[in-house]
One Martini backbone bead per residue (centre of mass of N, CA, C, O) as a GRO file, in nm:
protein
  334
    1UNK     BB    1  15.187  16.569   6.504
    2UNK     BB    2  14.911  16.379   6.505
    3UNK     BB    3  14.677  16.328   6.774
    4UNK     BB    4  14.503  16.022   6.861
    5UNK     BB    5  14.311  15.771   6.964
    6UNK     BB    6  14.234  15.702   6.650
    7UNK     BB    7  14.340  15.511   6.373
    8UNK     BB    8  14.214  15.507   6.038
    9UNK     BB    9  14.254  15.274   5.771
   10UNK     BB   10  14.017  15.365   5.574
   11UNK     BB   11  13.724  15.507   5.367
   12UNK     BB   12  13.501  15.312   5.387
   13UNK     BB   13  13.246  15.163   5.530
   14UNK     BB   14  13.408  15.070   5.779
   15UNK     BB   15  13.574  15.325   5.850
   16UNK     BB   16  13.337  15.534   5.864
   17UNK     BB   17  13.164  15.393   6.074
   18UNK     BB   18  13.381  15.397   6.296
   19UNK     BB   19  13.424  15.705   6.297
   20UNK     BB   20  13.138  15.779   6.382
   21UNK     BB   21  13.118  15.626   6.653
   22UNK     BB   22  13.373  15.750   6.786
   23UNK     BB   23  13.301  16.050   6.765
   24UNK     BB   24  13.038  16.022   6.935
   25UNK     BB   25  13.224  15.894   7.182
   26UNK     BB   26  13.467  16.118   7.218
   27UNK     BB   27  13.676  16.045   7.009
   28UNK     BB   28  13.973  16.082   6.853
   29UNK     BB   29  13.979  16.099   6.486
   30UNK     BB   30  14.176  15.944   6.218
   31UNK     BB   31  14.138  15.932   5.866
   32UNK     BB   32  14.271  15.737   5.606
   33UNK     BB   33  14.265  15.834   5.253
   34UNK     BB   34  14.331  15.702   4.929
   35UNK     BB   35  14.088  15.698   4.705
   36UNK     BB   36  14.035  15.353   4.639
   37UNK     BB   37  13.771  15.204   4.593
   38UNK     BB   38  13.649  14.901   4.492
   39UNK     BB   39  13.354  15.035   4.378
   40UNK     BB   40  13.419  15.267   4.173
   41UNK     BB   41  13.311  15.155   3.882
   42UNK     BB   42  13.038  15.168   3.991
   43UNK     BB   43  12.723  15.315   3.960
   44UNK     BB   44  12.602  15.112   4.180
   45UNK     BB   45  12.450  15.025   4.494
   46UNK     BB   46  12.341  14.731   4.679
   47UNK     BB   47  12.167  14.627   4.986
   48UNK     BB   48  12.129  14.913   5.126
   49UNK     BB   49  11.948  15.034   5.354
   50UNK     BB   50  11.835  15.348   5.211
   51UNK     BB   51  12.085  15.307   4.964
   52UNK     BB   52  11.967  15.200   4.720
   53UNK     BB   53  12.138  15.296   4.414
   54UNK     BB   54  12.374  15.438   4.502
   55UNK     BB   55  12.653  15.592   4.448
   56UNK     BB   56  12.950  15.523   4.589
   57UNK     BB   57  13.061  15.817   4.614
   58UNK     BB   58  12.816  15.934   4.757
   59UNK     BB   59  12.821  15.750   5.004
   60UNK     BB   60  13.108  15.839   5.101
   61UNK     BB   61  13.050  16.143   5.120
   62UNK     BB   62  12.836  16.117   5.342
   63UNK     BB   63  13.027  15.980   5.548
   64UNK     BB   64  13.235  16.207   5.570
   65UNK     BB   65  13.040  16.429   5.673
   66UNK     BB   66  12.963  16.282   5.933
   67UNK     BB   67  13.240  16.261   6.064
   68UNK     BB   68  13.305  16.568   6.056
   69UNK     BB   69  13.049  16.670   6.226
   70UNK     BB   70  13.193  16.514   6.498
   71UNK     BB   71  13.528  16.583   6.463
   72UNK     BB   72  13.654  16.438   6.259
   73UNK     BB   73  13.939  16.320   6.064
   74UNK     BB   74  14.049  16.366   5.714
   75UNK     BB   75  14.312  16.205   5.527
   76UNK     BB   76  14.468  16.244   5.209
   77UNK     BB   77  14.636  15.934   5.204
   78UNK     BB   78  14.916  15.721   5.246
   79UNK     BB   79  15.076  15.446   5.378
   80UNK     BB   80  15.412  15.371   5.471
   81UNK     BB   81  15.410  15.341   5.802
   82UNK     BB   82  15.409  15.124   6.102
   83UNK     BB   83  15.453  15.192   6.454
   84UNK     BB   84  15.567  15.100   6.778
   85UNK     BB   85  15.596  15.228   7.069
   86UNK     BB   86  15.709  15.217   7.391
   87UNK     BB   87  15.406  15.302   7.496
   88UNK     BB   88  15.201  15.156   7.267
   89UNK     BB   89  15.178  15.330   7.041
   90UNK     BB   90  15.100  15.470   6.715
   91UNK     BB   91  15.285  15.523   6.408
   92UNK     BB   92  15.183  15.703   6.114
   93UNK     BB   93  15.329  15.708   5.803
   94UNK     BB   94  15.328  15.912   5.531
   95UNK     BB   95  15.392  16.003   5.203
   96UNK     BB   96  15.405  16.318   5.291
   97UNK     BB   97  15.563  16.283   5.591
   98UNK     BB   98  15.351  16.259   5.772
   99UNK     BB   99  15.202  16.214   6.102
  100UNK     BB  100  15.027  15.964   6.311
  101UNK     BB  101  14.880  15.917   6.626
  102UNK     BB  102  14.780  15.622   6.834
  103UNK     BB  103  14.633  15.409   7.060
  104UNK     BB  104  14.471  15.307   6.813
  105UNK     BB  105  14.401  15.068   6.536
  106UNK     BB  106  14.222  15.066   6.218
  107UNK     BB  107  14.186  14.824   5.962
  108UNK     BB  108  14.021  14.935   5.633
  109UNK     BB  109  14.157  14.841   5.324
  110UNK     BB  110  14.054  14.594   5.197
  111UNK     BB  111  14.057  14.502   4.848
  112UNK     BB  112  14.182  14.326   4.557
  113UNK     BB  113  14.092  14.255   4.232
  114UNK     BB  114  14.196  13.976   4.059
  115UNK     BB  115  14.227  13.970   3.721
  116UNK     BB  116  14.213  13.830   3.442
  117UNK     BB  117  14.376  13.807   3.125
  118UNK     BB  118  14.138  13.989   2.943
  119UNK     BB  119  14.024  14.134   2.686
  120UNK     BB  120  13.808  14.399   2.806
  121UNK     BB  121  13.771  14.370   3.120
  122UNK     BB  122  13.873  14.624   3.274
  123UNK     BB  123  13.691  14.846   3.118
  124UNK     BB  124  13.412  14.672   3.213
  125UNK     BB  125  13.449  14.682   3.505
  126UNK     BB  126  13.150  14.741   3.701
  127UNK     BB  127  12.935  14.777   3.446
  128UNK     BB  128  12.929  14.490   3.254
  129UNK     BB  129  13.122  14.347   3.463
  130UNK     BB  130  13.081  14.110   3.722
  131UNK     BB  131  13.057  13.927   4.062
  132UNK     BB  132  12.764  14.001   4.205
  133UNK     BB  133  12.443  13.896   4.213
  134UNK     BB  134  12.336  14.065   4.460
  135UNK     BB  135  12.426  14.348   4.324
  136UNK     BB  136  12.345  14.281   3.981
  137UNK     BB  137  12.119  14.076   3.898
  138UNK     BB  138  11.856  14.247   3.880
  139UNK     BB  139  11.959  14.438   3.641
  140UNK     BB  140  11.979  14.150   3.441
  141UNK     BB  141  11.708  14.063   3.405
  142UNK     BB  142  11.627  13.881   3.108
  143UNK     BB  143  11.910  13.848   3.018
  144UNK     BB  144  12.202  13.790   2.860
  145UNK     BB  145  12.436  13.558   3.019
  146UNK     BB  146  12.783  13.545   3.120
  147UNK     BB  147  12.993  13.293   3.265
  148UNK     BB  148  13.327  13.294   3.386
  149UNK     BB  149  13.565  13.102   3.463
  150UNK     BB  150  13.765  13.044   3.759
  151UNK     BB  151  13.970  12.967   4.020
  152UNK     BB  152  13.686  13.016   4.156
  153UNK     BB  153  13.497  12.761   4.130
  154UNK     BB  154  13.259  12.768   4.332
  155UNK     BB  155  13.174  13.061   4.263
  156UNK     BB  156  13.117  13.019   3.962
  157UNK     BB  157  12.889  12.813   3.990
  158UNK     BB  158  12.710  12.990   4.169
  159UNK     BB  159  12.665  13.216   3.976
  160UNK     BB  160  12.512  13.057   3.763
  161UNK     BB  161  12.280  12.968   3.949
  162UNK     BB  162  12.182  13.246   4.043
  163UNK     BB  163  12.138  13.374   3.753
  164UNK     BB  164  11.909  13.177   3.671
  165UNK     BB  165  11.690  13.336   3.838
  166UNK     BB  166  11.699  13.594   3.625
  167UNK     BB  167  11.754  13.384   3.379
  168UNK     BB  168  11.717  13.178   3.067
  169UNK     BB  169  12.017  13.312   2.960
  170UNK     BB  170  12.271  13.107   3.056
  171UNK     BB  171  12.626  13.103   3.032
  172UNK     BB  172  12.909  12.868   3.066
  173UNK     BB  173  13.251  12.936   3.066
  174UNK     BB  174  13.525  12.759   3.157
  175UNK     BB  175  13.821  12.865   3.109
  176UNK     BB  176  13.984  12.585   3.212
  177UNK     BB  177  13.769  12.443   3.369
  178UNK     BB  178  13.712  12.149   3.554
  179UNK     BB  179  13.438  11.964   3.513
  180UNK     BB  180  13.241  11.760   3.644
  181UNK     BB  181  12.987  11.562   3.555
  182UNK     BB  182  12.809  11.668   3.795
  183UNK     BB  183  12.842  11.970   3.749
  184UNK     BB  184  12.739  11.983   3.459
  185UNK     BB  185  12.464  11.854   3.511
  186UNK     BB  186  12.359  12.061   3.713
  187UNK     BB  187  12.360  12.305   3.527
  188UNK     BB  188  12.191  12.190   3.292
  189UNK     BB  189  11.942  12.108   3.470
  190UNK     BB  190  11.905  12.429   3.545
  191UNK     BB  191  11.965  12.591   3.250
  192UNK     BB  192  12.269  12.583   3.182
  193UNK     BB  193  12.499  12.670   2.949
  194UNK     BB  194  12.776  12.479   2.832
  195UNK     BB  195  13.110  12.605   2.756
  196UNK     BB  196  13.394  12.481   2.601
  197UNK     BB  197  13.644  12.725   2.675
  198UNK     BB  198  13.827  13.015   2.588
  199UNK     BB  199  13.876  13.341   2.649
  200UNK     BB  200  13.978  13.611   2.447
  201UNK     BB  201  13.728  13.833   2.447
  202UNK     BB  202  13.558  14.134   2.489
  203UNK     BB  203  13.298  14.260   2.316
  204UNK     BB  204  13.305  14.606   2.242
  205UNK     BB  205  13.258  14.908   2.290
  206UNK     BB  206  13.279  15.156   2.483
  207UNK     BB  207  12.997  15.078   2.695
  208UNK     BB  208  12.993  14.782   2.562
  209UNK     BB  209  12.828  14.450   2.519
  210UNK     BB  210  12.819  14.184   2.276
  211UNK     BB  211  13.040  13.967   2.379
  212UNK     BB  212  13.208  13.640   2.379
  213UNK     BB  213  13.524  13.542   2.279
  214UNK     BB  214  13.655  13.249   2.164
  215UNK     BB  215  13.849  13.021   2.086
  216UNK     BB  216  13.812  13.023   1.719
  217UNK     BB  217  13.577  13.284   1.707
  218UNK     BB  218  13.347  13.239   1.878
  219UNK     BB  219  13.029  13.393   1.976
  220UNK     BB  220  12.883  13.495   2.285
  221UNK     BB  221  12.606  13.638   2.334
  222UNK     BB  222  12.563  13.945   2.539
  223UNK     BB  223  12.462  14.182   2.818
  224UNK     BB  224  12.623  14.014   3.038
  225UNK     BB  225  12.886  13.969   3.288
  226UNK     BB  226  13.065  13.714   3.487
  227UNK     BB  227  13.327  13.711   3.746
  228UNK     BB  228  13.563  13.555   3.962
  229UNK     BB  229  13.780  13.689   4.153
  230UNK     BB  230  14.079  13.736   4.319
  231UNK     BB  231  14.124  13.804   4.646
  232UNK     BB  232  14.331  14.081   4.783
  233UNK     BB  233  14.429  14.174   5.069
  234UNK     BB  234  14.508  14.487   5.232
  235UNK     BB  235  14.749  14.361   5.479
  236UNK     BB  236  15.032  14.492   5.537
  237UNK     BB  237  15.000  14.626   5.810
  238UNK     BB  238  14.932  14.370   5.968
  239UNK     BB  239  15.203  14.242   5.908
  240UNK     BB  240  15.389  14.463   6.028
  241UNK     BB  241  15.246  14.413   6.324
  242UNK     BB  242  15.211  14.081   6.361
  243UNK     BB  243  14.962  13.943   6.278
  244UNK     BB  244  14.776  13.675   6.288
  245UNK     BB  245  14.738  13.376   6.103
  246UNK     BB  246  14.566  13.146   5.937
  247UNK     BB  247  14.673  12.840   5.832
  248UNK     BB  248  14.435  12.772   5.624
  249UNK     BB  249  14.355  13.070   5.494
  250UNK     BB  250  14.563  13.330   5.555
  251UNK     BB  251  14.412  13.501   5.742
  252UNK     BB  252  14.351  13.736   5.949
  253UNK     BB  253  14.292  13.725   6.287
  254UNK     BB  254  13.963  13.768   6.431
  255UNK     BB  255  13.713  13.866   6.606
  256UNK     BB  256  13.386  13.971   6.631
  257UNK     BB  257  13.531  14.285   6.659
  258UNK     BB  258  13.834  14.285   6.513
  259UNK     BB  259  14.041  14.163   6.690
  260UNK     BB  260  14.362  14.106   6.726
  261UNK     BB  261  14.675  13.980   6.843
  262UNK     BB  262  14.719  14.289   6.881
  263UNK     BB  263  14.737  14.531   7.082
  264UNK     BB  264  14.529  14.791   6.944
  265UNK     BB  265  14.430  14.598   6.696
  266UNK     BB  266  14.217  14.641   6.420
  267UNK     BB  267  13.973  14.478   6.189
  268UNK     BB  268  13.769  14.562   5.888
  269UNK     BB  269  13.622  14.401   5.645
  270UNK     BB  270  13.773  14.290   5.349
  271UNK     BB  271  14.057  14.241   5.488
  272UNK     BB  272  13.904  13.984   5.660
  273UNK     BB  273  13.623  13.983   5.465
  274UNK     BB  274  13.578  13.924   5.135
  275UNK     BB  275  13.243  13.876   5.142
  276UNK     BB  276  13.168  14.151   5.215
  277UNK     BB  277  12.945  14.377   5.217
  278UNK     BB  278  12.872  14.697   5.265
  279UNK     BB  279  12.679  14.650   5.511
  280UNK     BB  280  12.877  14.450   5.666
  281UNK     BB  281  13.117  14.642   5.684
  282UNK     BB  282  12.975  14.861   5.847
  283UNK     BB  283  12.908  14.677   6.088
  284UNK     BB  284  13.205  14.600   6.155
  285UNK     BB  285  13.294  14.886   6.221
  286UNK     BB  286  13.099  14.938   6.454
  287UNK     BB  287  13.193  14.701   6.634
  288UNK     BB  288  13.488  14.799   6.662
  289UNK     BB  289  13.429  15.076   6.786
  290UNK     BB  290  13.305  14.974   7.047
  291UNK     BB  291  13.552  14.809   7.136
  292UNK     BB  292  13.754  15.046   7.141
  293UNK     BB  293  13.609  15.222   7.342
  294UNK     BB  294  13.634  15.017   7.577
  295UNK     BB  295  13.941  15.002   7.572
  296UNK     BB  296  13.998  15.297   7.633
  297UNK     BB  297  13.844  15.311   7.900
  298UNK     BB  298  14.024  15.104   8.051
  299UNK     BB  299  14.278  15.268   8.031
  300UNK     BB  300  14.174  15.520   8.182
  301UNK     BB  301  14.106  15.371   8.446
  302UNK     BB  302  14.397  15.270   8.505
  303UNK     BB  303  14.529  15.551   8.517
  304UNK     BB  304  14.349  15.675   8.742
  305UNK     BB  305  14.406  15.462   8.957
  306UNK     BB  306  14.717  15.499   8.968
  307UNK     BB  307  14.696  15.817   9.042
  308UNK     BB  308  14.472  15.705   9.277
  309UNK     BB  309  14.496  15.573   9.542
  310UNK     BB  310  14.350  15.376   9.758
  311UNK     BB  311  14.203  15.415  10.034
  312UNK     BB  312  14.153  15.317  10.330
  313UNK     BB  313  13.950  15.115  10.473
  314UNK     BB  314  13.721  15.097  10.687
  315UNK     BB  315  13.638  14.955  10.949
  316UNK     BB  316  13.479  14.677  11.050
  317UNK     BB  317  13.154  14.666  11.188
  318UNK     BB  318  13.050  14.453  11.446
  319UNK     BB  319  12.842  14.299  11.620
  320UNK     BB  320  12.805  14.195  11.914
  321UNK     BB  321  12.859  13.908  12.096
  322UNK     BB  322  12.739  13.663  12.272
  323UNK     BB  323  12.801  13.488  12.534
  324UNK     BB  324  12.902  13.156  12.571
  325UNK     BB  325  12.855  12.879  12.706
  326UNK     BB  326  13.012  12.623  12.821
  327UNK     BB  327  13.108  12.330  12.710
  328UNK     BB  328  13.087  12.016  12.743
  329UNK     BB  329  13.244  11.751  12.758
  330UNK     BB  330  13.342  11.496  12.568
  331UNK     BB  331  13.134  11.202  12.547
  332UNK     BB  332  13.093  10.849  12.550
  333UNK     BB  333  12.822  10.673  12.509
  334UNK     BB  334  12.682  10.347  12.635
   0.00000   0.00000   0.00000
């Protein structure tokens, strides 16, 4: 069994950033990498200072090299089970039957985008069909754009409004979404064409998008499309460890540094913050790493203190006091 100070599950921006900080802080780190990043289909990632436009896999490869250069370990495998030992450490069993133990664990397993079942969507996802205007809106400026409504109603409406800033040819297909009169008026007043109908399929040969075909056969021509998927956090490990969830959102509860309700367990990135961009996920991983490093230090201090009891303190020497004359008896003057 491999023994580390920290086991990090997930080698995306959050996990690798945490691994880098911890390895530089002289902690032994093992990163478990399943090799299936959320943004794998995308040709480029954007909004990351100094790395704008870099292919996602190249970005992750650079991160892996940096973690390894400081002595971190990266294991290509998936997690089968996580258990807490009697001593409070964590044992992570992998599908390969290998195991890794750690004093602390950081879960950075991201999320899975649940896409609606529309023909042609999955094969064009991440290249011709996107979900984030901040990530890909600039690249489709001045083009004809279709936004398809999804169960994430608020996000869908916002997508259409944001993309209108990039193009004056934006159409919003409701796809079963019920817009209120005020919502429809707001979109149309902003220059978004509203089409009531359901999407049958996305048209175009592999590598191309010719348009969106709605029920009845009509085609809305476009050069790019956007749809808001339902995010599903990959948080099974956090569930297995008993981490508390928020009653209103259903998300695993973490503090500003990613600490969960279970001692020694942290989480960072999309697994607890579905809206996090790559750069914010990396920042969250760094913040968690610093918190974990401090937590490990306190554990080490406690162990060292217990192993070396404090010697008796020397007697306190006080300067001699001058003798005071006796006070007269208390009398009540009249």
